[in-house]
N, C-alpha and C positions, 0 to 999 in steps of 0.2 A: 571491521564494513560499521560505516557511520551508519545511526540514529534518528529522526528525531525525535527527543526527549518533553513528556510534558509533566511537569511538576505542581500539581494545585498547591494554594495554600486551604487545607482546607480549612481551618478554621476563621479565617478572613472572609472566606467568599460564603459557608456555614452563615452566619455575621447576618454579612450583607440580605444573604438571598431571605433572613430573616427577617430583615425590615422592607425589603423592597418587594414585599406580597401579602394582602390581606391575610389576617387569621383563617388557615385553614386546621379546621379538627376530620377525624373519622368517627362516626358512627359510635363510637368508644368512648370519644370526646379529647382521643390524643391527636394532639400537635402535631400536623405536616404539613405546612407550609413551608422552608427551613429545603425538608428534603424534595419538594417539590421544585424551588430553585435553583436549587442544587442538578436538578436533572435537567431541567431547560436550558442549563449554563451548561453543562456535560455535553449535551446532542448538540451543542451548538459547538459549540468546542472541538469534539472529536468532528464532527460534517465541516470544520473550515481547514486545522490545525495538521486533521489525519499522522495524529502520533503513532509510531512503532513499541513506544511502549511510555505510560503512565503513572504516576504513584499520586497520592492523595498525603501530603502532610498537616499532620494534627500539635496542638498544643495537649500536653499528660494534666498537665493541675499547672497551678498559680505560683506552688517553692519549682521556684529554676534557679540554676551558680547567680545567676541576677541579683533575684530576691536575696541569698545569702553574702552577694556582694551590699546590694543599700537596700535592705527590706519594704522603701517610702513606691518601689520600683511596682508600677500601673495601679500604686494605692485607690487611685481618684476615685480609678474607672467605677460607672453603678454592677449593683450585680445582672450578671446576665439572668435573664428574665428566667425563668423558670419553662412556659415553654419552648424554652431555645434550650435548655438542658437535657428536657426528656426528647429532643431528636440528636445528639447526639447518639445516642447508642442502635439509632435508626439511619444515621451515616455509617456505622458497622457496617451494619444488615443490609445495606445499598452497595455499598462497595464492595462487600464477599460475592452477593447476588452480581454485579455486575465485572464481578472480575477485576476489581483495581484492588492494587495495592493499598495500604492501609498501614501509614505508622507514627507510630510515636515514642517518644522518651522520653522515661523518666530526669527531671533537672533541665529540662532542657526544649528551649521553641518552638514551632516549627517553621519559623525561620530558621532556627539552624541546621533543623532535616534537609529543608530547599537547599541551603546554602553549602553544603555538605556533598551532599548528592549531587547539583546543580553545576558546581563548580568542576567536579571528578569528572563529571561528563566533559562536561564543554571543553580540558583541557586533554583529555581521551577525542577528540575532535570528533561528538553528537554535533548536533543540530538541538542545543538547549532552551525549552519555554517556559520562563515561571509565571504561572496566571496568580494573579491575589487583589486587593486592594490597597492593600497594605504599601503606601511606598519606602517601607526603609527598606526595603525587596531591590531599590534600584541601585544600590550599593554595590550590589552583585554586575551590573552588566559588564559584558568585557563578550571577549573574542566569541564567538558559538553560545554567548548567551546572552538569549532579551530575556523582559521583561515584559509583559501581558498585566497593562493595570486597570482595572473594572472604574467603570464608569456609567453614573445613568444606573444606579445602583448594581446590577449584577448583568442590564443587558448590551452594554456595547465595554468594546477594550481598547486602550492607546498602546502600541507596541513601543517599547523604547530599547534601542540598541544605544551604543554608543555617540556617534553620532545624534540622535536625540536629544540624547542627555545633553548632550555640551551643547545645545544651541540654546533649551530650558536654561535649564542650569549657570554655564560659562563654567563649570570647571570640568571635572575628572569625574568618573560614579565612585568611584572611593572616597571622595572627598565628602560623602554626603555623613557623614560619622564625624566628618570632623565640622561641619555643619551642623549636627546635632549638637556635639559636644558645644557649640558655641550661644547658640540658641536656644539649646534645652526640644523635647517636645511633650508639649502637656496631654499628649491621649497617652501617651507612657508614661507620664511624671517622671519624664529625665528635666533635672534643673536648671542643664546649663544656666549661663551667667543671666543673671535680675540684669533686664533693661534691654540687652543682647535680642533682637530682631529677624529678622531673617533678611530686612536688605545689609544690615549693619555686620552683620555673618559674612552675606556675601563677599560683600564689597571685602572684607579684613584678607577671606579667602584668596581672590583675583588676586590679590596683591600678598600675599604671603607666604601661599598654596597651601601648607597645612594648618593644624591647632597650637602643635608645638611649637612652627616658626611666629605664629600671633605673638606663643607665650615670653619667647626669646625676646621679642622686638617689640614690649609694650613701651618704652620710651620714649620707642620711634613712632606709637598713633599716638594721632590729633587726638583732642578732647580727652581736655580733666576727669570728665565722668566715666568717661569709656575708660580709663584707664585704674582708675580705683575701682569699677566693677575688675576688669582680669584680674588686676593682683589681689583684692580680693578673693576671687573666686576660681583663683589658679588651681587648684584641685580640685575645686568641684564639676569645672570645663574637664578637665583628663576622666574625671570617672562618667560625667556622661556623654564620653565619645565611648570608652570601654563600653558603657552602657548600652548603648547604639551597634555594638558591633556584631556584626550577625556571627556565628560561631563557625567557621568550615571545618574542624574540623575534631563533629562527634565522633567519639570512640565507637568500634562495633558495626561503620557504617560500609562495607564494602559496594564497592558497584561493580553490580553482576545484573546488564542489562533483561539479561533474558528475564531473565526474574519479575522483572516490570513488564514482561505484556500483558497484554489485556486479554481477557481468557470470559468469555461472559458467558454465566448458568441461565436458561434460559428457565427448566423448571422452579429454581435459587429464584428468579425476576418474576415470574408469577407466580406464588405464592406470596412472596412482598410484596409482591401491588396490590393483592386482594388481600393477606390480611387487612393491610391498613389508607385501603378503596382507595392507594393511587392512581384510579386511570388514565391519568398523565404521561402519571412516569410507564407505564407501561406500554403506552404509546408511542415515547419517545424514543425505548427500550427497542422496541420492533423497527423504529423508524429508520433505525442504524442497523440491526439484524438481522429481520424478518421475525415471523414467527416462525416455530418448530413445526409449528403443520397449519392445519388451515383454521384455524382462529375458532371454531367451535369445540373443535377435539385436541387443544391446546393443552403442552405438556403429557402426551398420551405416547404411546408407542408409533409409531406411523407404518405402516403397509399399503399396499398395493389394494387398494376396492376391486373388488371381485363386481363384472356387472347383472345386476339384477332382473330378469329380465320377464317385467313388471305393467306390459304395458296394458291401456283398457282396454279390453271391448270386451264383447254379452259372456264368452267360457268366463273372464273374471268375476261378472258379477253371479254366475251359476258359484263357484267355487266359494265366493262368498256368503253368497245366502246356504249353501247347507251347511257350512261352516258356522254360521247362526245360529242355526236352527238348533244345533246341539249345543251352543256354549253358553257357559254358567259365570264368565266374566268376558271382555275384550279391554285391550288397550289400542288407544286410538292416535295415528299421529295427520295430522293434518296437510292439504296442498292449497295454500291462501290467494288468492286475488284479491286486491281493490289495499285501503287501509283503511283502520281502521277510524272510526266506527261502524262506516261501511264495508268490513273484509267482507267477503263471502266465502268458503268450504267449497275448491267447486271438483274436490276428490282426496277421499278421506284413505289410509293404508289402517286395516285391523288387524291387531293378532287377536287369534280369539280361543287358541289353549297354551297350555305349557311347552307346549314341543313347537309353535311356532310359527302354526298356520294363519296365513297371509293372506286377503283380498285385499280390492280396491275399487272403488268402491264411491260413485256415484248420487247423490244427495235427490236428486231427483227422478231417481231411476228406480224401479223393486226393492233391490237390494238392499238400496239407500232408505230408501221408508223402514224397510224390517230393520235400520238399523235404529232410525229412528223411534219406532216401536219398542227397541230393546231396551234403549236411554226410559223412556217415558215406564215402562215396568219397574223400573228400578232397580235396573242389577247393577253389578259392581261394570260402574268400565271406570279406563289411568289416564290420563294425559299428561301435559306440560304446555305450559300458560292457559288455565283452564277457563279464561276471559274473552283469549280471543274465540275461541269455540261459542260465548254467549253472543257476541260481537257477530257472528257467524248464524245464529239463529237458532243452537242449537238451547233445548230446552235447561236450566238447571234441576237435578236429580242431588236428590241427600250422601248415595251410593256412590257418587264421582270423586276421586282421586285427583289432584295433581299433583305433583311427583315437588316441581318447580316450590308449590309454598309446605308443603311437608320441607324440604329442602332447605326452605328461611323458617321456619319455624325452631327447626336442628343447629343451626347454625343461622342466627342472625345477624353474628357479628358479620359477614362476608359479603362484600362488594357487587360477584356478580353468580346468579347461580348457573351455572354452566352441565349438559348431559356429559362434559368428557371428565372434568371433575368428578361426578359423582362414581361414572365409569370403574376412573381409576381408585377411588377408595374403598367400593364393597365388590370389583369384580381387578385386582393388584392383578398386571401380567398380560391381561386379555389385547387382543389388538384392538386402534381403533381407528378407523378410516380415514385416511389424511381429505380425501377427497373420493367424489360418488358421479356413478357414471350420468344420474338424471336426480330429479329430483323424485321419484320415485322412491329408487337406488335407496336416498336418503331416508328418505320419510317410513321405509320397513326395517331401516336397522336400529329408527325409535324408537320406533313403536318393540321393536324387539329387546332395546333395554329397557325402558318406562314398565313393562310387563315384571323384566326381572327386578327390578327395582322396587316398587311398587311391597312388596310383601314386609321386604329390609326396613324399610323405610315409616311403615304402620306398627311394627312393633316395634322401633325407636320414638318415636311416637307414644309408644302404648309405656312402654319401660319410665320412658322424662317422666310420666302425669299430663302429659300434652295433648292425649287425642282428644277430650271433649272440649281443649279450645278451639282446635283444629274444624273436628265437630260441630262445636255449638259456634264458634264466632269467626273463626278466616274465611275457613267452603263455604256458607252463605252470605261472607259479607260479600263474593264473589260475584254472584249475579248483581248485587245491589250497586256495584262496583263501577260495573258494566252496561245496568242502566243510568247512572248521571252521566256516565260519558258519553251515550249516543243520545240522553237529553242534550246536556250543552247546555253554554247560557247564552244568549242572545247578550248584541256590542253596538251600538248605537253609532255603525260604523262615519255619520254627520257628527253628534259628538268630539267622537272618538277623533276626528281630522281638528272638529274645531278647536276640541281642550289641547289638541299635542301644537297648532297655533299658540294658541291664547298662552301655553308653557315656555314655549321657542319666546314671546316674546318680555316672558317673565325672568327667565334667565341670561336675558340681554341687560334687561334691567338692572338685575342683581349687581350682570359683570359692572356694570359700569361705578355700581353704587358703589363697589371697593374698590375702583379704579381712582371713585373720588379718593375714597378713606385711607386710597396706600399712596393718594401724590402723585401713584405714575401707573402705567396700565404694562402687565406683567401674564404671565400664561397660566393662571390659576390653578389649571389640573399639576404645574410640575410641582413636585414638591420642595424640590431647589430654589428654583424662585419667590415661591409660595414662602419659603424656609427665609430667605436671605429678609425680605420688607419687611414680614414679621418681628423680626428680632436683629437685623440690621435697622431695616429702613424708621422703623417704631420702638425698636425696641423694648419688644418687649420681650421679659424675663424669659430664656429657653430650658426648657426642663428633660428638655430629654435629646441628645445628640449622635450620632452614629459616627464613623468615617464618612459616612459620602452626603454628611452637615449635619443640620437641623430636622427633626423630627418632625413632621405634623399630621402625625395621625388624629384620628377622633379623638383617642384619650387624651391627648397633646392640644387639641383644638379648646375640650370642656373644658380642662380646668385654666383656664385662659378667654372665656367665654364671659365674664365683666369682668375683664381686664382694657379692652378697646375692642368698639358696637361693628369694626373689622369680621370680625370671631364670628359672631353671629350671621351675618350677610356670606361668609364664607362654608357654615354650617348649611345654611339655606341652598346656598349653589350647588353642594355637593350632592342634597338634597336631591332636588329638582331634576338633576342633570339624569343624579342616576332610574330616578320613575320611570322622565323623558324615556331614555332608551331602553327602560330595563318593559314597558307597559306603549305607553303611549305609541314609540316607534315600530312597538313589532305586534302587537296583538291585532293590527290589523290585518299581517301575513298570513297570522293565525287563521279566519273567520275561515268558516268554510264554505264553498263557491255552493256546496247542493242545502245546505241547511239554513243559512245565515250566520251560525251561532258558531262560540270558542268549544272547541272539546277540549275539555285538559286533559289528561291523560293520572288516573289514580295509581298513585305505584305501594303497592301493597309490602312488597319486600326489599325497602330500602331499611329500614332503620330500625336499630337495633331493639329500642322502645316499645316495639310495636308501632306509633300511631303511622298515618298512613303520611307521602307527601304526594305533591304534587306536580307536573312538570307539561310546558306548554302551553301554553305557559303555567309557569309557578306562581299560583293563587294563597299560596303558605304565606308572602314575607310583605305583602302590602298589613304598610302601618291603620292602625286600628280610628285610632280617635284624634291624628294629627289631620292638619286642613290639605298636606298632599296625598296622605291613607285617601279621605276622603273624595280628593279630584278622583283616582283611580276606580275606585269603585262606586261612585256617580254616573260610571259608564257601561255597567253592569244593570240588562233592567230586564225585566217581565218580556215574554214570548207576544205574537200574535195569537190570541188566546187569552192572552192572563191578563190579569188589572194588578198585581202587586206580588215583589219577590218578601220575602218572610223569613225573615231569620230565628234563628232559636239557638239560644247562645246558656251554657252549662254558666252557673255562679259562680266561682272559687272553687273547680271541682276539686282540683290538685292538694285545698289545702281541706275543705271536707275528708278527704281520704285520708288526709296526715292525724286528721283529728279523729277520724275512724282508724285507723290501723297500728296508731300508738297508743290507742286510752286513753290519753288525759282528757283528768274529767274536765279542769277548766276550761279549753279548747274546747268539747262536746258541750257543755251545756249555753258557751255563747253560740254556734252554729242554732242546737236546739232552740233557743229566747229568740234566734232570726237576730240578733243583735250585725253591728258593723263589726268583723274581726279583725278590722285596722282600727279602729279608734281603741277596742276590751283592749286590745294589744297592748296599743298603745300606752293607757289606762293603768296596769299590770306591771308592766315592763316597765317605764317611767312615773311609776306613784303619781299619779294626779286623778282626780276625780275624772269617770269620762264626759263630764259637762265641759270642762277641762281642757280638753284633749285639743288642742293647736292642728291647723292642719299642719302646720310643718310636723307635730311628732306625730300622726297617721302615718304623715309618706315617709316617716322614716320608721316605724311602725313596720307598713307593707315592703317594705325592701329586706328586713329583717321576715319578716312569712314568707316571701317566694325564697327568698335568700334560703331561710333555714332548707324549704324542700331541695332543692340544692347545693349541697354542702357548702355553701358559699363560705368564704374564711375572710379572716379579719380585714388580710388586703384586701379583697375584692369590694365588701361594705364598704371600706372606705373611701374607695373608688367609685363606687356608684352614689353614693349619699357626699362626697368632693368633704371628708371631715378625717381628721387623725386617725391612727389604724388604731392607736391605745382607745379611742370614744369608741370606734368601732367593732374592737373586744370585748369593752367593757355592754357594751348594747347585747351583741352575743352570749354572754355570762351572763348579763339581769335576763333575757327571755330564754335560757335553757335552767337557772334557778325558778323562773314564776314556772316554765312548765317540765316541772322534770319529767312528764310520762313519754316527752317529744324526745327529752336527751335520751333515753334508754332504750327508744325503738331506733334514733338512729345508731348509735353503739354496738344495743344486738344484734339491728342489724349488719353491719360490716365485719363483725365479730362472725357471727355465720356462714360471710360472704369470707374471710379466711380460712375459714372450716372446711367450707364444701367448692369453693373456688366460683360460686356462683349465687347468685340470688333470682326472687322468684316473684310475679306480682300473683295479686291475690288468686286470676285466674289460671294460677300455674302456666304463665308466663315464664321460660326462662330464660335466663342470658347467663353467658359464661363467662367471669371476668379474670383470665390465664395475667394479667400486670399486677392481680394483686398479691402473689404471691412474687411479686418481682424484688430482686436487692436493690433495683434502682430506685431512689427515691420518689423521686420526679410522680415514676409510670405509677408506682405502686398507689401516692396520695392519689391522680386522675380515678382509678382505679379506686378507691374506695368514695369519692365522692360518684364515683356513678352507682356503687351499692348502696348510695343514700337515698339518688332523685329514679331510679328505673324501677322499684314496686312502688313508690306512686304515679311514676309517669306513666309506666306500662299499663296497671288499673286501670289510670283515668282514657287510656287507649283504647285500650280494654271492655270499657263500660258504652264509649262513644259509638266502636262498634255494633256492640248491645241493640245499640238504643237506636242505629240505623237499621238493624237487621226488624227489630218493634216498628217501626216509623212505617218503615219502606211494605211489608206487608198487612200492616193495619190502609193503608192507604190505599192497596187495593182488594182491600177485602172491602172497604168502603165504598170504592167503585167511582170514587173523586177522581176529578180531570188534576191536579193540585201531584206535581210530584219534587223531590227531591233534587236538584239540581249542585250542589257542591257541597264536601265539607270541609271547612277550614281550622283543626284542631279541636279546640272544643268547640265547633257551633255547624251546626245544621243552615243551608240556603235553598229555600223554596220556592218555586214558584206558584200561585193561587191566582183562582177569582173571589169578585165580592163578597159571588153567592156561598163559596166554600172558605172563608181568611178565616170565621169561628168551628166550624165543623175539625177542620185543617188546622188550628190550634189546639182543637182539646184532643187530638187523635196526638200531635205533638208535647202536651205536659202528660199526660201521661203514659205514653213510651218511653217518652227520656225518664221521666221525675221518679215512676215506677219497675226501673230495669234491673236495680239493685238496692238491696234491704243492709241498708245503713245504719249505725248509730246514731248518725246527723242527719236530717233533713239534704236530698239532691234535689235543688231547685235550679229551672230554667227561667232566664227573661227570652220573652217571645215580642218581636215590632217587627214593624212592617210597612211598606213605604214604593213608589214607584222607581224605586233604583237601590240597591246593595249598602249606598251612601245613608240614606231615610230609612232604611229596616233596621242599621247599625244602630 
């Protein structure tokens, strides 16, 4: 039976996916954009082509039979980016989970594997489709074999059969190798015949048919120079054709179609997507194959759920009241209505004993009041996602336990924290319902599960030394975050609309300036058209070229910033269009109709380092000191009844922690004398008196200071400072020579991580780094950089959380109206009144500066204004 067989050029498609998407990483810092792009493409292909069999072919290495024949083959290609190399092992994992065959062969390229399998399948009568970004594969086109060539990155395909190829090229597909023999191929460093371009080569082939015929008829060819070139480079032309020819007989490659059937593994794919935080990849997968269960209970054994008869009536109230009267602890699962921050807890299922006694309670009933008194007595109570209960009006207690929060501390690298995964981990083999008869049945099951999980998770926190972190930082912070979300922050809607219109006009003006500088109109958002304008029309030097054309990413544009005024305008255009779409066009829809405020969500269980993030809208990524960022921040104002927004920002907290944790005497001394740390670093590293440090030297020292915290490489520093790599390396060497304590701290931290497989903060926050023992150099190097920055960044996150808790309670104790609205990394934003401004500033200064005892002072900068931009 004939089948549709799709063969993917994994090497080509991964490369295109990598450059088609912006940089993406998981919370461990591992790059994932190529995998995400590859998944998008595969999902699209499977939906459109509906193959019976599929295989991914991949290059095994740089050494092939072609490099044996011609060592310079592909010798001019840029070094593959480290971020792409690191994702190749991920592609292996992805293919295995997807149930797709993955083939690579020593001494052969992906093209040769493709050619062998494709031609055999086509000869057997199967419908074969080769998907690639490499035009070399077009030589394979024949009956039953089409080549689908990617266009516009990886989003579009052009199908080539024999007719389409002949229409475009004018000759048979196999003659593509003769074309390459004559004109060569710069991307593969195939020499061809110098001076012979595509037009001349095509003309010769149309007249003589093959390269060999051309060489046999040199004397009949018109043009003295062309004759000379063909004569002098005869052997080189033959070699070039040989190099361009795809091998169709790779040894040990038998065609058995059943071996290439797609066999998706839901559990493996779920584990892969969770590990690398690839939510989009999981969505793609279930779009094709569905979920293996009901979503919340993914990856678990499925069985029909028996209906639970727990409708709400007076009898249930009595049962719950009787159980509560003798209960020592409870587990609660609520049934909610509304949405954050105006959520309401309509009913709650309560588990009150290890035996699983249950009761269904409405909070406004007598039993509900009894439950609230139980909480107020500070008796142990377990929840899942505690913050939503605070939104519903339950008051915070120190004996509460949040299953999700504990799971996050134990496994900070995960992208999601689901009860189904916990059930599978702690109670393997236990059946998990696929669906429930009603929301009460689901709540009963959830309450019973979290009751069983609580002692296990609590014991693990104790064992790993994180109970104090949980009790004193993470749990108390939930109350603070809930209050901040309920407070929200006022946005002046009129100013927002005016600013959106103003920025829209500004973007139009920048666009016209770009057209004027370019001398033509074009789609600025199209990398292809932009590349043609910059590197062909304006003749700027291209720094990076891919198979899809010229690269115009931010790194390339930065390198060209001073070579033509159009670059500055393009960078401005990109910044303004991004801010307009992300904030000016989006914030209006997020203003709550009841409060008139934007209520961003603060996410406590997202980052592996312990930092908070925010969403809807994300307020963490607004530029701080640029004109564009100030434009956005100016829209946030104090609400009715308040006079100012007040910003309290830690001064260089990560560098102060680096000084404290490394014990470097010179670094500590600089902070204790309240010196400009970047100027002092410049003075010591570059060997000039402090008074003679120039702004340029200070700027470079600042880049080194912050780069060291994040384990920056000489390549990374050279890119940031636009200096040669060798010069950047000398800066880093000089830095470590001047601050040996910092060097020792970094080395000792990495060594300890290699030994234990993890790193910790000063407050016991733990981060596992399994990749630090990886055989893959790229993954190991990334893990080592994480080992350097996590203790510092994580400790800074712990300190700001402690400061938030302290400031929140001191503001309450002071009885002031002022309140915390936002936390953005090391900054707290409050709204206050003229009368309370001085009092609140004093509370913040004491709360934030005295929350931790270090060998260097912790300092904050406090500013206030009529909007967030003024306060910053």
